[in-house]
Kinemage of the C-alpha trace (Angstrom):
@kinemage 1
@onewidth
@group {chain A} dominant
@subgroup {mainchain}
@vectorlist {calphas} color= white
{ca met a 1} P 0.000 0.000 0.000
{ca ala a 2} L 1.499 3.326 -1.040
{ca lys a 3} L 2.134 6.091 1.457
{ca gly a 4} L -0.696 8.572 1.547
{ca tyr a 5} L -3.353 6.062 0.536
{ca ala a 6} L -6.467 7.379 2.279
{ca glu a 7} L -8.668 4.916 4.094
{ca gly a 8} L -10.243 4.435 7.462
{ca pro a 9} L -11.917 6.881 9.867
{ca ala a 10} L -9.778 9.896 8.922
{ca ala a 11} L -10.587 9.490 5.230
{ca glu a 12} L -14.284 8.978 5.995
{ca glu a 13} L -14.364 12.151 8.085
{ca ala a 14} L -12.584 14.114 5.343
{ca glu a 15} L -15.082 12.859 2.760
{ca arg a 16} L -18.034 13.743 5.003
{ca arg a 17} L -16.619 17.229 5.552
{ca arg a 18} L -16.025 17.731 1.811
{ca glu a 19} L -19.640 16.805 1.091
{ca glu a 20} L -20.872 19.249 3.751
{ca leu a 21} L -18.853 22.064 2.207
{ca glu a 22} L -20.185 21.232 -1.271
{ca arg a 23} L -23.726 21.543 0.108
{ca gly a 24} L -22.804 24.961 1.477
{ca glu a 25} L -22.936 24.025 5.137
{ca asp a 26} L -21.277 26.459 7.500
{ca asp a 27} L -17.673 25.679 8.431
{ca arg a 28} L -17.572 27.876 11.548
{ca pro a 29} L -17.375 26.208 14.943
{ca arg a 30} L -20.772 25.891 16.591
{ca glu a 31} L -21.491 27.335 20.011
{ca thr a 32} L -21.843 24.725 22.711
{ca arg a 33} L -23.401 24.571 26.153
{ca val a 34} L -23.064 22.105 28.979
{ca ala a 35} L -26.026 19.738 29.017
{ca val a 36} L -27.129 17.373 31.771
{ca glu a 37} L -28.007 13.840 30.721
{ca gly a 38} L -29.272 11.021 32.879
{ca cys a 39} L -31.859 8.306 33.444
{ca thr a 40} L -35.293 8.761 35.006
{ca pro a 41} L -38.003 6.325 36.116
{ca asp a 42} L -40.148 7.249 33.085
{ca glu a 43} L -37.250 6.946 30.623
{ca pro a 44} L -34.559 4.527 31.869
{ca glu a 45} L -32.230 5.148 28.901
{ca arg a 46} L -29.868 8.119 29.298
{ca his a 47} L -31.412 11.237 27.770
{ca phe a 48} L -31.254 15.035 27.851
{ca leu a 49} L -32.505 16.438 31.162
{ca gly a 50} L -31.719 20.100 30.620
{ca trp a 51} L -28.968 22.659 30.349
{ca ala a 52} L -26.535 22.752 33.278
{ca asp a 53} L -27.363 26.371 34.051
{ca asp a 54} L -31.110 25.549 34.140
{ca val a 55} L -31.190 22.298 36.155
{ca asp a 56} L -29.337 21.251 39.296
{ca ala a 57} L -27.758 17.886 38.506
{ca asp a 58} L -26.752 17.301 42.135
{ca glu a 59} L -30.316 17.924 43.335
{ca leu a 60} L -31.761 15.587 40.676
{ca phe a 61} L -29.433 12.840 41.860
{ca ala a 62} L -29.868 13.497 45.597
{ca ser a 63} L -33.658 13.432 45.297
{ca gly a 64} L -33.602 10.183 43.319
{ca ala a 65} L -35.369 11.854 40.380
{ca ala a 66} L -32.469 10.932 38.069
{ca trp a 67} L -29.353 8.770 38.113
{ca gly a 68} L -26.419 7.999 35.830
{ca ile a 69} L -26.031 11.739 35.429
{ca arg a 70} L -23.290 13.209 33.319
{ca arg a 71} L -22.516 16.639 31.938
{ca val a 72} L -21.650 16.888 28.254
{ca arg a 73} L -21.061 19.673 25.740
{ca arg a 74} L -23.771 19.980 23.080
{ca pro a 75} L -24.387 22.438 20.288
{ca ser a 76} L -26.794 25.081 21.507
């Protein structure tokens, strides 16, 4: 295999990005916010609970209203 032969995840990402640019999609970085995700009795799979500045993750956990809580960055 010659040096520079493109394959694998890096090549797939480059191809995806090229297609986005051809469609005219914006290349600027998107703004992100910290989101709170977790599990609840009504929805046991991890899901979006709210934005970190709107919900108190510690209170949700302490009250038993949610568990498996994590904070992640999401586009806003």
